[in-house]
C-alpha positions in Angstrom: -0.8 -27.9 -24.6 2.4 -26.0 -23.9 4.2 -27.1 -20.7 7.1 -25.6 -18.9 9.2 -27.4 -16.3 9.7 -25.3 -13.2 12.4 -26.3 -10.8 11.8 -25.4 -7.2 14.9 -25.2 -5.0 14.5 -25.1 -1.2 17.3 -24.7 1.4 15.7 -27.6 3.2 12.3 -29.2 3.7 9.6 -27.4 5.5 8.9 -28.8 8.9 6.9 -28.6 12.2 8.5 -29.2 15.5 5.5 -30.1 17.7 7.5 -29.8 20.9 8.5 -26.2 20.3 5.5 -25.3 18.2 7.7 -24.0 15.4 6.4 -24.2 11.9 9.1 -23.4 9.3 7.9 -23.1 5.7 10.8 -23.2 3.3 10.6 -20.9 0.2 11.9 -21.2 -3.3 13.1 -18.3 -5.5 10.7 -15.4 -5.8 10.1 -11.7 -6.3 10.3 -9.1 -3.5 10.6 -5.4 -3.3 14.4 -5.9 -3.7 13.9 -7.9 -6.9 14.5 -11.6 -7.5 15.7 -13.4 -4.3 16.9 -17.0 -4.2 15.0 -17.9 -1.0 13.1 -14.9 0.4 12.0 -14.4 4.0 8.6 -12.9 4.6 7.5 -13.4 8.2 8.6 -14.6 11.5 6.4 -14.7 14.5 3.3 -16.3 16.1 0.1 -17.5 14.6 -2.4 -16.8 17.3 -4.6 -19.7 16.4 -2.6 -22.8 15.6 -5.3 -25.3 14.7 -7.3 -23.3 12.1 -4.1 -22.1 10.6 -2.8 -25.6 10.2 -6.1 -26.9 8.8 -6.2 -24.0 6.3 -2.7 -24.6 5.1 -3.6 -28.3 4.6 -6.7 -27.3 2.7 -4.8 -25.2 0.2 -2.2 -27.9 -0.2 -4.8 -30.5 -0.7 -6.4 -28.5 -3.6 -3.0 -28.4 -5.3 -2.9 -32.2 -5.2 -6.5 -32.8 -6.3 -7.9 -33.7 -9.7 -11.6 -33.2 -9.7 -12.3 -34.1 -13.3 -11.4 -37.7 -12.7 -10.3 -40.0 -9.8 -6.8 -39.4 -8.3 -4.0 -41.4 -9.9 -0.4 -42.0 -8.9 0.7 -39.7 -11.7 -1.5 -37.0 -10.4 -0.1 -37.2 -6.9 3.5 -37.1 -8.3 2.8 -34.0 -10.3 1.2 -31.8 -7.6 2.5 -28.3 -7.2 3.5 -26.3 -4.2 1.3 -23.5 -3.0 2.2 -19.8 -3.8 2.6 -17.5 -0.8 2.4 -13.7 -1.0 3.2 -11.3 1.8 1.2 -8.1 1.4 2.4 -6.5 4.6 -0.7 -6.9 6.8 -1.4 -10.5 5.7 -0.1 -13.7 4.2 -1.9 -15.2 1.2 -1.5 -18.9 0.3 -2.9 -19.8 -3.1 -3.2 -23.0 -5.2 -4.9 -24.4 -8.2 -6.2 -27.9 -8.6 -4.4 -30.1 -11.1 -7.4 -30.1 -13.4 -7.5 -26.3 -13.3 -11.2 -26.0 -12.2 -10.8 -25.1 -8.5 -8.9 -22.1 -7.1 -8.2 -21.9 -3.4 -6.7 -19.2 -1.2 -6.1 -18.9 2.6 -5.6 -15.3 3.8 -3.9 -15.1 7.2 -4.9 -11.6 8.3 -3.3 -9.3 10.8 -5.3 -10.5 13.8 -3.8 -14.0 13.2 -0.2 -12.7 12.9 1.9 -11.6 15.9 5.4 -11.1 14.6 7.8 -9.3 12.2 7.1 -8.8 8.5 10.6 -9.2 7.1 9.8 -8.5 3.4 7.0 -8.2 0.9 6.8 -10.5 -2.1 5.7 -13.8 -3.7 7.2 -17.3 -3.9 6.4 -21.0 -3.5 6.4 -22.8 -0.2 7.3 -26.4 0.4 4.4 -28.5 1.8 5.8 -32.0 1.9 4.4 -35.3 3.1 6.0 -35.1 6.6 4.7 -31.6 7.1 1.2 -32.6 6.1 1.3 -35.4 8.7 2.5 -33.0 11.4 -0.1 -30.4 10.6 -2.9 -32.9 10.6 -1.9 -34.0 14.1 -1.8 -30.4 15.4 -4.7 -29.5 17.7 -5.8 -27.1 20.4 -5.7 -23.3 20.3 -2.1 -22.7 21.5 0.0 -20.1 19.6 2.2 -21.5 16.8 5.4 -19.9 15.7 5.6 -19.5 11.9 8.7 -18.7 9.8 8.0 -18.2 6.1 11.5 -18.5 4.5 14.7 -20.1 5.5 16.1 -18.8 8.8 19.5 -17.2 8.1 21.0 -18.8 11.2 20.3 -22.3 10.1 23.4 -24.3 9.2 23.1 -26.7 6.3 25.4 -29.5 5.4 27.4 -30.1 2.2 25.5 -33.3 1.6 22.5 -31.7 0.0 20.4 -29.7 2.4 18.7 -28.4 -0.8 15.4 -30.0 -1.7 14.7 -29.7 -5.4 11.4 -30.5 -7.2 10.8 -30.5 -10.9 7.1 -30.4 -11.8 5.2 -29.9 -15.0 3.8 -26.4 -15.0 1.1 -25.9 -17.7 0.7 -22.5 -19.1 -3.0 -22.8 -18.4 -2.3 -22.6 -14.7 -1.2 -19.0 -15.0 -4.0 -18.4 -17.6 -6.4 -19.8 -15.0 -5.2 -17.3 -12.4 -5.8 -14.5 -14.9 -9.3 -15.7 -15.6 -10.2 -16.1 -11.9 -9.4 -12.5 -11.1 -11.5 -11.2 -14.0 -14.4 -13.5 -13.3 -14.4 -12.8 -9.5 -14.4 -9.0 -10.1 -17.8 -9.5 -11.7 -19.3 -11.3 -8.7 -21.5 -9.9 -5.9 -22.2 -11.2 -2.4 -25.2 -13.4 -2.9 -25.7 -15.0 0.5 -24.2 -15.2 4.0 -24.8 -18.1 6.5 -23.9 -18.2 10.2 -21.6 -20.8 11.6 -24.2 -23.4 12.6 -26.1 -23.0 9.3 -22.8 -23.2 7.3 -21.9 -26.5 9.0 -25.4 -28.1 8.3 -25.4 -26.9 4.7 -21.9 -28.0 3.7 -22.1 -31.4 5.4 -25.4 -32.1 3.7 -24.3 -31.5 0.2 -24.1 -34.3 -2.4 -20.8 -35.0 -4.1 -21.9 -34.6 -7.7 -24.3 -32.7 -9.9 -25.2 -29.1 -10.5 -27.2 -27.4 -7.7 -29.0 -24.0 -7.9 -29.4 -22.4 -4.5 -31.3 -19.4 -3.1 -31.3 -17.9 0.3 -34.1 -19.2 2.5 -34.2 -17.8 5.9 -30.8 -18.3 7.4 -29.7 -21.0 5.0 -29.7 -22.0 1.3 -32.2 -24.2 -0.4 -32.4 -25.7 -3.8 -34.3 -23.3 -6.1 -35.4 -23.0 -9.7 -36.0 -19.2 -9.4 -34.1 -16.9 -11.9 -31.0 -15.5 -10.3 -30.3 -18.6 -8.1 -26.7 -19.3 -7.1 -25.0 -22.0 -9.1 -23.0 -24.7 -7.2 -21.4 -26.9 -9.9 -19.8 -30.1 -8.5 -20.5 -29.7 -4.8 -17.9 -32.3 -3.9 -15.3 -29.8 -4.9 -16.0 -28.0 -1.6 -14.7 -31.0 0.4 -11.6 -29.2 1.6 -13.8 -26.9 3.6 -15.2 -29.7 5.7 -12.2 -30.0 8.1 -12.4 -26.2 8.7 -16.0 -26.2 9.7 -15.3 -26.6 13.4 -13.6 -23.2 13.3 -16.1 -21.5 10.9 -17.7 -18.2 11.9 -19.6 -17.6 8.7 -20.0 -18.8 5.1 -20.3 -16.2 2.3 -21.3 -17.0 -1.3 -20.4 -14.9 -4.3 -21.6 -15.2 -7.9 -23.1 -13.3 -10.8 -26.5 -11.7 -10.1 -27.7 -12.8 -13.5 -26.5 -15.8 -15.4 -25.2 -14.9 -18.9 -27.4 -17.7 -20.4 -30.3 -18.7 -18.1 -30.1 -22.4 -17.1 -26.4 -22.8 -18.0 -24.0 -23.4 -15.0 -21.8 -20.5 -13.9 -18.8 -20.1 -11.6 -19.2 -19.2 -8.0 -17.0 -18.6 -4.9 -17.5 -19.9 -1.4 -15.7 -18.2 1.5 -15.3 -19.5 5.1 -14.6 -16.8 7.7 -12.3 -18.3 10.3 -10.7 -16.7 13.4 -8.4 -14.1 12.0 -8.4 -15.6 8.5 -10.4 -16.4 5.4 -10.5 -19.5 3.2 -12.1 -19.2 -0.2 -12.7 -21.7 -3.0 -13.8 -20.7 -6.5 -15.4 -23.3 -8.8 -15.4 -23.4 -12.6 -18.9 -24.0 -14.1 -18.2 -27.7 -14.6 -15.7 -30.1 -13.0 -14.5 -31.0 -16.5 -13.7 -27.4 -17.3 -10.6 -25.6 -16.2 -10.6 -21.9 -15.7 -7.9 -21.4 -18.3 -10.5 -21.9 -21.1 -13.2 -19.6 -19.7 -12.1 -16.7 -22.0 -12.8 -13.8 -19.6 -9.6 -12.0 -20.5 -9.8 -12.5 -24.3 -11.7 -9.3 -25.1 -8.9 -7.3 -23.5 -6.0 -9.2 -25.1 -7.4 -9.2 -28.7 -8.7 -5.6 -28.8 -7.4 -3.1 -31.3 -6.0 -1.1 -28.4 -3.9 -4.0 -27.1 -0.7 -2.1 -27.6 -2.1 0.8 -25.5 -3.2 -1.6 -22.8 0.2 -3.1 -22.7 1.8 0.3 -22.3 -0.8 1.2 -19.6 -0.1 -2.1 -17.8 3.6 -1.3 -17.8 2.8 2.1 -16.2 0.5 0.6 -13.6 2.8 -2.2 -12.9 5.5 0.3 -11.9 3.2 1.6 -9.2 2.7 -1.8 -7.6 4.5 -2.7 -4.4 2.7 -5.8 -3.0 -0.3 -3.7 -1.8 -3.0 -5.7 -0.1 -5.6 -3.5 -1.8 -5.2 -1.8 -5.2 -7.4 1.2 -5.0 -8.6 2.3 -8.5 -8.9 5.9 -7.5 -5.3 6.0 -6.2 -4.0 4.3 -9.4 -6.0 6.8 -11.5 -4.4 9.7 -9.7 -0.9 8.3 -9.7 -1.0 7.2 -13.4 -3.1 9.9 -15.0 -5.2 7.2 -16.7 -9.0 7.1 -16.6 -10.8 4.3 -14.8 -11.5 2.2 -17.8 -7.8 2.2 -18.8 -6.8 1.4 -15.2 -9.2 -1.6 -15.2 -7.9 -2.8 -18.6 -4.3 -2.5 -17.4 -5.1 -4.6 -14.2 -6.6 -7.2 -16.5 -3.5 -7.2 -18.6 -1.3 -7.5 -15.5 -3.5 -10.4 -14.4 -2.6 -12.4 -17.5 0.9 -12.8 -16.1 -0.3 -13.5 -12.6 0.7 -10.1 -11.2 -2.7 -9.3 -9.7 -5.4 -11.2 -7.9 -8.9 -10.3 -6.7 -10.1 -10.4 -3.1 -13.9 -10.9 -3.0 -14.2 -10.0 0.7 -12.7 -6.6 0.1 -13.9 -6.1 -3.5 -10.4 -5.1 -4.6 -7.4 -6.4 -6.5 -4.1 -7.2 -4.8 -0.6 -7.4 -6.0 1.5 -10.6 -6.3 4.4 -11.6 -8.6 4.5 -15.2 -9.7 8.0 -16.6 -9.9 7.4 -18.1 -13.3 8.2 -17.0 -16.8 4.8 -15.9 -17.9 5.8 -13.8 -20.9 4.2 -16.2 -23.4 0.9 -16.7 -21.6 -1.1 -14.4 -23.8 0.3 -15.8 -27.0 -0.1 -19.4 -25.7 -4.0 -19.0 -25.7 -5.1 -21.0 -28.8 -8.3 -18.9 -29.3 -6.3 -15.7 -29.2 -3.7 -17.0 -31.6 -6.3 -18.1 -34.0 -8.2 -14.8 -33.8 -5.1 -12.7 -34.5 -4.2 -14.9 -37.4 -7.7 -14.4 -39.0 -7.5 -10.7 -38.5 -3.9 -10.4 -39.9 -4.8 -12.6 -42.9 -7.7 -10.4 -43.9 -10.4 -13.0 -43.2 -12.7 -10.4 -41.7 -15.1 -8.6 -44.0 -17.7 -6.2 -42.5 -21.0 -6.2 -44.3 -22.7 -3.7 -41.9 -21.5 -1.7 -38.9 -22.5 -4.5 -36.6 -22.1 -7.6 -38.9 -19.1 -9.3 -40.4 -18.2 -12.4 -42.3 -15.2 -14.2 -40.8 -14.3 -17.0 -43.2 -17.4 -19.1 -43.5 -18.9 -17.8 -40.3 -21.2 -14.8 -39.7 -20.7 -12.6 -36.7 -22.9 -9.9 -35.2 -21.5 -7.3 -32.7 -24.2 -5.5 -30.8 -24.3 -3.6 -27.5 -26.3 -6.5 -26.1 -23.4 -8.9 -27.0 -21.8 -10.8 -29.8 -23.0 -13.8 -31.6 -21.5 -16.2 -34.2 -22.7 -19.2 -36.3 -19.7 -21.4 -35.4 -20.1 -24.6 -33.3 -18.2 -23.1 -30.4 -20.8 -20.3 -30.0 -23.7 -22.7 -30.5 -22.4 -24.9 -27.7 -21.5 -22.2 -25.1 -23.4 -19.1 -26.2 -20.8 -16.8 -24.8 -20.5 -18.4 -21.4 -16.8 -19.3 -22.1 -15.9 -16.0 -23.6 -15.9 -15.0 -27.3 -15.0 -17.5 -30.0 -12.1 -16.8 -32.4 -14.4 -15.3 -35.1 -15.9 -12.8 -32.7 -12.4 -11.9 -31.4 -11.1 -11.4 -34.9 -14.1 -9.2 -35.8 -13.8 -7.1 -32.6 -10.1 -6.6 -33.3 -10.6 -5.4 -36.9 -13.5 -3.1 -35.9 -11.4 -1.6 -33.1 -8.5 -1.1 -35.5 -10.8 0.6 -38.1 -12.2 2.8 -35.4 -8.7 3.8 -34.3 -7.7 4.6 -37.8 -5.1 1.8 -38.0 
């Protein structure tokens, strides 16, 4: 697996002065409307609800430290990554991925929770260190809390090293996971909504392990074997929600209406509504599976129109300015592209972490990850293998919807693709297309385009 080493550089450690109620989150280099900035400043003002804000920040940071596919180890703690923060003008979004890649978490501090000045729009990392964790954990009550995201320009640092540097392993699959999450989430529907009391009872009563299938029953969720039930794979992965339950106003559950293969686990998303904010966790279908291998973006990346999609993505990307909602109709009008091409361009932008998806608003949003993600698409092993098969002439169509790819037989039908390879037999399309299907799709698209 390819790994990059990303160096975070902070002007100083983040900190919380309990006496003054000032929470100062230091930032590393990131992207803003003005371009790359060494240590951008995004917001300075009050958080109108201190306790839920502190608990939410801790929850996002705890996911970044967690490894759900096996018990925590000393090495795992040392390699934890700092959360990403994006200022979209009317909100601050804090995002993280678990170290195993199977849990995505995001805290959205919305306008009602913010009382202050938006200094800039953009994306960067924020330092959440051990001392800050301890201070946030001790914070209580509902008193306002002053938040500064970004180093205060008036702070004087010493020549002795007021810069805090972190070098952490950054797997390419982390960015690939963010790309997968936004595509998978965009296919979800709201499946259930629980009130505050029901949410507390439900979440506190969950087991730690196993795969549960849930269906609405009155005002709560019950275990169900009915078709269309909501999948909850690895319930223990929702544990970071438990400290937030005392602030919960509602719990919303999102997932596919119909499972791609009945009986096989699927992803789902669980969102707590808090005072002026939302905390969402998205789970992969299995604690041992990271989102990076789910394959939701592969059809777009391997298609015969990949070059057109890349050009469309460049056009759409030029229209992005850290909007909290990317409206498809507006992007269509501004770009001159049809809806399908706009959707494909957004998926392409997602492969480099430039867009995310907000389930509560059923819309994409703009972010810019401060990493070199140029090689993300080519780093996908299935995609590389598929392109190699297509380029080497290993695909031979025996009928309009049937092909031989090496020793494997592929069928491409409107109902879906199938293959005789072990990957397809094991997953039946629930983790995206195999390399043979991708190669056949690419060749068929190229033939259709006259290439």
